[in-house]
Structures are given as C-alpha cells and as structure tokens.
C-alpha positions in Angstrom: 84.9 132.2 112.8 86.8 129.0 112.3 87.4 128.8 116.1 83.6 129.3 116.9 82.8 126.4 114.2 85.4 124.1 116.0 83.9 124.9 119.4 80.3 124.1 118.3 80.8 121.4 115.7 79.4 118.0 116.2 81.8 115.3 117.0 82.5 113.0 114.1 81.1 109.4 114.0 83.5 106.7 115.1 83.3 103.2 114.0 84.5 100.4 116.3 84.7 96.7 115.3 85.3 94.0 117.8 86.0 90.2 117.5 83.5 88.5 119.8 86.2 85.8 120.7 88.5 88.6 121.8 85.9 90.2 123.9 85.0 87.0 125.4 88.7 86.3 126.2 89.7 89.8 127.7 86.6 91.8 128.7 86.0 91.7 132.4 82.8 92.1 134.3 84.4 95.2 135.9 84.8 96.9 132.6 81.4 96.0 131.1 79.7 99.1 132.6 82.5 101.5 131.2 82.2 99.8 127.7 78.5 99.9 127.7 78.4 103.7 128.6 81.1 104.5 126.0 79.5 102.5 123.2 76.1 104.1 123.8 77.4 107.6 122.9 75.6 109.1 119.9 78.9 109.3 117.7 79.9 105.8 118.3 78.8 102.9 116.0 80.1 99.5 116.9 79.8 96.0 115.5 80.9 92.6 117.0 82.1 90.0 114.5 82.4 86.4 115.2 85.9 86.4 113.8 88.0 89.0 112.2 90.8 86.6 111.0 93.5 88.3 113.4 94.1 85.1 115.4 97.6 85.9 116.5 96.6 89.4 117.7 93.5 88.0 119.2 95.2 85.5 121.5 97.7 88.0 122.8 95.7 91.1 123.9 92.4 92.9 123.6 92.0 94.9 120.5 89.6 96.8 118.4 89.5 98.3 114.9 88.7 102.1 115.4 87.8 103.7 112.2 89.9 101.0 110.5 92.9 101.5 112.7 94.1 98.5 114.6 94.4 99.3 118.4 95.6 96.9 121.0 96.3 97.1 124.8 97.6 95.2 127.7 94.1 94.9 129.1 90.5 95.8 128.4 90.6 98.9 130.7 93.6 100.3 128.8 91.8 99.5 125.5 88.7 101.5 126.6 91.0 104.5 127.3 92.6 104.3 123.9 89.2 104.1 122.2 88.0 107.0 124.2 91.0 109.1 123.3 90.6 108.3 119.7 87.0 109.2 119.8 87.8 112.6 121.6 90.5 113.4 119.1 87.9 113.3 116.2 
C-alpha cells in the first residue's frame, strides 16, 4: 500500500526565494523561458526580494534559497537544473 501511495501522492510544495539583484546580474534572456515554465508549476511558490543580505554570494554566482537551503551554481542554467532536481526529489 505504501508503494501505491508514493506513486499517486501529490508533490510537496517547494518554496524558492530569489534576490532581485542576483537575478538581474545572472539571469539571461535565453534562460527566462525555462525559469518561467518551472516557476509556473503548481507545487512551486516563489518570491523575489529586493535584497537578501547575501552580498558576497550575490556578486559571485546565481543563487536561490530553496526551502531555506542555499543553492548556488556557476550560471543560471545550472541553477535551474539544481532547483528542478530539488523539486523532483520532494
């Protein structure tokens, strides 16, 4: 019965928080469609903050807080892949 419940269970909600300045710095036009599609999923909730007071990290690479976990990447495409993986693992 557990197996059947796992198969048909709803995905848990994932909360993602972004820094607007970080998005402006690292999000490219090519990746916007992928981000838009991902963030429109029913189980994804996101919020953009003007600043998250993570200036050192913000200047170095794109990042997001996914369910409170800091996730950084080399570029915005890799960050999107990491966020998708985190959401799929839920």
